[in-house]
C-alpha positions in Angstrom: 27.8 36.5 18.0 28.1 39.7 15.9 28.0 36.9 12.5 25.3 38.4 10.1 23.3 35.9 9.8 21.6 34.1 6.1 18.7 32.6 4.9 19.2 29.3 4.4 17.5 28.4 0.7 16.3 24.9 -0.2 19.4 22.8 -2.3 18.1 23.5 -6.2 19.2 19.5 -6.0 17.1 17.5 -4.5 15.5 14.1 -5.5 11.7 14.4 -5.9 10.1 12.2 -3.8 7.6 9.7 -4.5 8.5 6.1 -5.1 6.9 4.5 -7.7 5.0 1.6 -6.3 4.1 -2.4 -8.0 1.9 -5.2 -7.1 3.1 -8.8 -6.6 2.3 -11.0 -10.0 2.9 -7.2 -12.0 6.5 -7.1 -10.9 8.6 -5.6 -8.2 8.9 -1.9 -6.4 11.1 0.5 -8.7 13.7 1.5 -6.4 13.7 4.2 -4.2 16.8 6.1 -3.7 18.4 5.9 -0.1 18.4 9.1 1.4 22.1 8.9 2.5 22.9 9.0 -1.0 20.4 11.6 -1.9 21.7 14.0 -0.1 25.8 12.9 -1.0 24.8 14.4 -4.4 22.6 18.0 -3.1 24.5 20.0 -3.6 25.3 22.5 -0.6 24.7 19.3 1.4 27.0 16.8 3.0 25.7 13.7 3.6 25.7 11.3 7.3 28.2 9.8 7.4 30.5 12.1 6.3 30.0 15.1 9.1 32.0 13.0 11.4 35.0 13.9 9.5 33.5 17.6 8.8 33.1 17.9 13.0 37.4 16.7 13.8 38.3 19.1 10.4 36.4 22.4 12.4 37.9 22.5 15.1 38.4 19.3 18.7 36.1 22.1 21.2 32.3 23.1 20.1 32.6 25.9 23.3 35.5 27.3 21.1 33.9 26.7 18.2 30.6 28.3 19.7 32.6 30.9 21.3 35.9 32.0 19.6 37.3 34.5 17.1 35.5 35.5 14.5 36.5 32.0 11.7 35.3 29.9 14.3 31.9 31.5 14.4 32.1 31.1 10.5 32.8 27.9 10.9 29.9 27.4 13.4 27.1 29.3 11.0 28.3 27.7 8.0 28.5 24.2 10.5 24.6 25.1 10.9 23.3 25.8 7.6 24.5 22.9 6.5 23.0 20.7 8.8 19.6 22.4 8.7 19.9 21.8 5.3 19.8 17.8 5.6 17.7 17.8 7.9 15.2 20.1 4.7 16.7 18.3 2.4 15.2 14.7 4.2 11.7 16.0 4.7 11.5 17.7 1.2 12.4 13.7 -0.1 10.7 11.2 2.2 9.5 13.0 4.3 6.7 15.2 3.0 3.0 15.5 3.0 2.2 14.2 0.2 4.8 11.4 -0.1 2.9 10.3 3.3 -0.5 10.9 2.5 0.7 8.7 -1.0 1.1 6.3 1.5 -1.7 6.6 3.2 -3.6 5.7 0.4 -1.7 3.0 -1.3 -1.9 0.9 2.5 -5.9 1.3 2.4 -5.6 0.0 -1.1 -3.8 -2.8 -0.1 -6.4 -3.5 3.3 -8.9 -4.4 -0.4 -6.7 -6.5 -2.2 -7.4 -10.3 -2.4 -4.1 -12.3 -1.0 -3.3 -16.3 -2.6 0.1 -18.3 -2.0 1.6 -19.1 -4.9 3.6 -21.6 -5.8 7.1 -21.0 -8.0 9.3 -23.3 -9.0 12.9 -21.8 -6.7 14.7 -21.1 -9.5 11.4 -18.2 -10.3 11.9 -14.7 -8.8 8.7 -13.3 -7.6 6.8 -11.4 -10.8 8.4 -13.5 -13.4 6.2 -14.1 -16.3 8.5 -16.8 -17.7 6.1 -19.6 -16.6 1.7 -19.5 -16.9 1.1 -22.4 -14.4 3.1 -24.9 -12.4 1.7 -28.6 -13.6 -1.8 -29.3 -11.9 0.1 -32.4 -10.8 1.7 -30.0 -8.9 -1.3 -29.4 -6.1 -1.7 -33.1 -6.6 1.8 -34.2 -5.1 1.3 -31.0 -2.2 0.0 -33.1 0.6 -3.7 -31.3 1.2 -3.7 -30.9 5.3 0.0 -29.2 5.1 -1.2 -27.0 2.1 -4.7 -25.5 4.9 -2.0 -24.9 7.4 0.3 -22.4 5.2 -2.9 -21.3 4.2 -3.1 -20.1 7.8 0.4 -19.0 8.4 0.0 -16.2 5.4 -3.6 -15.3 6.9 -1.7 -14.6 9.5 1.0 -12.8 7.9 -0.6 -10.8 5.6 -2.4 -9.1 8.7 0.7 -8.5 10.7 1.5 -7.0 7.6 -0.6 -4.8 6.8 -0.8 -3.5 10.8 2.9 -3.2 10.5 2.7 -1.2 7.8 -0.4 1.8 9.3 2.1 1.1 12.6 5.3 2.3 10.6 3.4 5.2 9.3 2.5 6.4 12.4 6.2 6.5 13.2 7.8 8.4 9.9 4.9 11.1 10.8 6.1 11.4 14.5 9.2 11.3 13.9 8.5 14.5 11.0 7.0 16.3 14.0 10.3 15.7 15.8 12.5 16.7 12.8 10.8 20.1 12.2 11.0 20.8 16.0 14.3 20.7 16.0 14.1 22.8 13.4 11.4 25.7 14.9 12.6 25.7 18.4 16.3 25.3 18.1 18.5 28.7 17.4 22.3 27.4 16.4 23.7 26.6 20.0 21.2 23.9 20.6 21.2 22.7 17.2 24.7 21.8 16.8 25.2 21.0 21.2 21.6 18.9 20.0 22.9 17.2 16.9 23.9 13.8 17.7 20.1 13.1 18.6 19.2 14.2 15.6 21.7 12.7 13.5 20.4 9.1 15.4 16.9 10.5 14.2 17.6 10.9 10.3 19.0 7.3 10.6 16.5 5.9 12.3 13.6 7.0 10.3 16.0 6.4 6.7 15.7 2.5 8.0 12.0 2.6 8.8 11.0 4.3 5.3 13.2 1.8 3.4 11.7 -1.2 6.0 8.5 0.4 4.8 8.7 0.5 0.8 9.2 -3.1 1.5 6.8 -4.2 2.8 4.5 -2.6 0.5 5.3 -5.9 -1.7 4.4 -9.3 0.3 6.9 -11.1 -0.5 8.1 -14.7 1.0 6.3 -17.4 3.0 8.8 -18.9 5.9 8.1 -22.6 4.8 9.2 -25.0 7.7 8.2 -28.7 6.7 7.7 -29.7 3.8 4.9 -29.3 1.3 5.3 -32.4 -1.2 4.3 -35.9 0.6 8.0 -38.1 0.2 5.6 -41.1 0.2 5.3 -42.1 -3.9 7.4 -39.7 -5.6 10.4 -40.4 -7.5 11.5 -37.2 -7.5 10.7 -34.0 -4.4 10.5 -31.0 -6.9 12.3 -27.6 -5.2 9.4 -25.3 -5.4 8.0 -21.6 -2.5 6.3 -20.3 -1.2 5.2 -16.5 -2.2 1.7 -14.2 -1.3 1.1 -12.4 -4.0 -2.0 -10.0 -4.5 -5.1 -9.1 -6.7 -5.6 -5.3 -6.7 -10.0 -5.1 -6.3 -12.6 -5.8 -7.8 -14.5 -1.9 -8.0 -17.9 -1.5 -9.5 -18.4 0.6 -12.4 -20.4 3.7 -11.1 -21.4 5.4 -13.8 -22.4 2.2 -16.5 -24.0 0.5 -13.7 -27.8 1.5 -14.0 -30.9 0.7 -12.4 -34.4 0.6 -15.0 -37.8 -0.1 -14.0 -37.0 -4.0 -12.2 -33.8 -4.8 -13.4 -30.3 -3.4 -13.7 -27.3 -4.0 -15.5 -24.6 -4.5 -13.9 -20.7 -4.0 -14.9 -17.6 -4.0 -12.6 -13.3 -3.5 -12.9 -9.9 -4.1 -11.8 -8.4 -0.5 -11.0 -5.3 -2.5 -12.8 -3.8 -3.6 -16.2 -7.2 -5.7 -17.4 -6.2 -9.6 -16.4 -8.0 -12.3 -17.3 -11.7 -12.6 -17.0 -12.3 -14.6 -13.6 -14.8 -16.1 -12.3 -16.4 -13.4 -9.5 -19.9 -13.6 -6.5 -21.9 -11.0 -7.2 -24.5 -10.9 -4.1 -27.8 -8.3 -3.7 -30.5 -7.6 -0.8 -33.8 -5.7 -1.2 -33.5 -3.3 1.1 -36.2 -2.7 4.3 -38.2 -4.9 2.5 -42.2 -4.3 3.5 -43.9 -7.8 3.8 -42.4 -10.8 4.6 -42.2 -12.6 1.1 -40.5 -10.4 0.1 -36.7 -11.2 2.0 -36.5 -13.4 -0.1 -35.7 -11.2 -2.7 -31.4 -11.9 -2.1 -29.2 -14.0 -3.7 -26.4 -15.4 -5.0 -25.3 -15.6 -8.8 -22.0 -16.4 -10.2 -20.6 -14.6 -13.0 -18.2 -15.8 -15.8 -17.6 -11.7 -17.5 -17.0 -8.3 -16.1 -20.7 -7.7 -16.5 -24.4 -9.0 -15.9 -28.0 -7.9 -15.6 -29.9 -9.1 -12.5 -33.9 -9.1 -13.3 -37.1 -9.6 -11.8 -36.8 -7.3 -9.0 -39.6 -4.9 -7.3 -39.8 -1.5 -8.6 -39.4 1.6 -6.8 -37.3 0.2 -4.2 -33.6 0.1 -3.1 -31.1 -3.3 -3.9 -27.9 -3.6 -2.6 -25.3 -5.4 -4.4 -21.4 -6.9 -3.9 -19.7 -7.6 -6.3 -16.2 -10.6 -5.1 -13.9 -13.2 -6.5 -14.9 -16.2 -6.9 -12.9 -18.3 -4.0 -10.4 -20.8 -5.2 -8.3 -23.2 -3.8 -5.0 -20.6 -2.8 -7.0 -17.5 -1.5 -5.6 -16.9 2.1 -7.4 -13.4 2.6 -10.2 -10.9 1.5 -11.7 -8.5 3.9 -13.4 -6.0 1.3 -16.0 -5.5 -1.0 -17.1 -3.2 -2.5 -20.8 -2.5 -2.6 -23.3 0.5 -4.1 -27.1 0.6 -3.8 -29.5 1.0 -6.9 -33.1 2.2 -6.3 -35.4 0.8 -9.8 -37.1 3.2 -11.2 -41.3 3.1 -9.8 -44.0 1.3 -12.2 -44.3 3.0 -15.2 -41.8 6.1 -15.5 -38.8 4.5 -17.5 -41.4 4.2 -20.4 -42.9 8.3 -20.1 -40.1 10.6 -22.4 -38.0 7.9 -22.6 -35.0 7.2 -21.0 -34.9 8.1 -17.2 -31.9 9.5 -16.3 -29.9 7.3 -13.9 -30.4 7.3 -10.2 -26.7 8.1 -8.2 -25.2 5.0 -7.4 -24.1 5.0 -3.5 -21.0 3.8 -3.0 -20.4 1.3 0.4 -17.5 -0.7 1.9 -18.9 -3.9 3.4 -16.5 -6.3 5.4 -16.0 -10.2 5.3 -14.3 -12.2 7.0 -10.9 -12.5 6.6 -10.5 -16.5 5.5 
């Protein structure tokens, strides 16, 4: 149409991707700027909500804009550049490949977490650490049968939430592919003619991203019935139930070492070090060579972040797995971390000083969710 084509440059004011996230019990998730708010702050890029006003000013008839005089042609090209930059900015800020990969890792981490019901007074917010613990008498007032029923609700809610997170992330990835298709295959006429469809897709993806980020943090459990029995209670306390997460327990694969007939194990929680908890350490001899060797397995209760397992067979492989000890408030725990260590053959450890540690083989085993 005799209009000079310009190279579209990235908007210099785009926001950086990468919203932060903290787990329930450790603080609320860091805020994310909404796509519309973010784009409105980028120089040369229009807010989605103001595009209708721009269209009215540019001219009532798109055909006139596209095929009229030189000035309408320039207006159409400018409109095309602004709208295309709007889509590019959204892709860079909310749907970048780097950000989507980070969300994938977060979902994988959430699948490995342990989920608990926490009972709070209604005036406290999720993550408020001003209370240390409600009096143990609170559990004495709660009807045990009703609480068990709420634990089942919490289990179902957690499973649904994890499934929805995966589904939402897949929808965001498909939406990214659609926007890239518009950018790569549509010329100016097709892009402006199909702008309403593109704008609607941007709005849907923005809402999906907001929902996805909000769902990353477990929230309040919906209680349909009173948990506190009214019999013998002078004043029924006002409480609320929330789901909280605890980060997975992981073996320290550098500090865990196998010796001739014993192993030294150490583990940690991949977050701010919490107070020491109760753990269960499971171990099992792999590939027993005689019926009596099948007895080389067991479970140890540990109240620290390390332990030693002795009286093992030399030169043999053992699998060790670690998990938190089950508590009354646990509602969902799907994974436990495991490693495989091979003890040294007899006589090898005493020759020439300590031998190099055996390589640790990471392994993730699954347990039935509670």
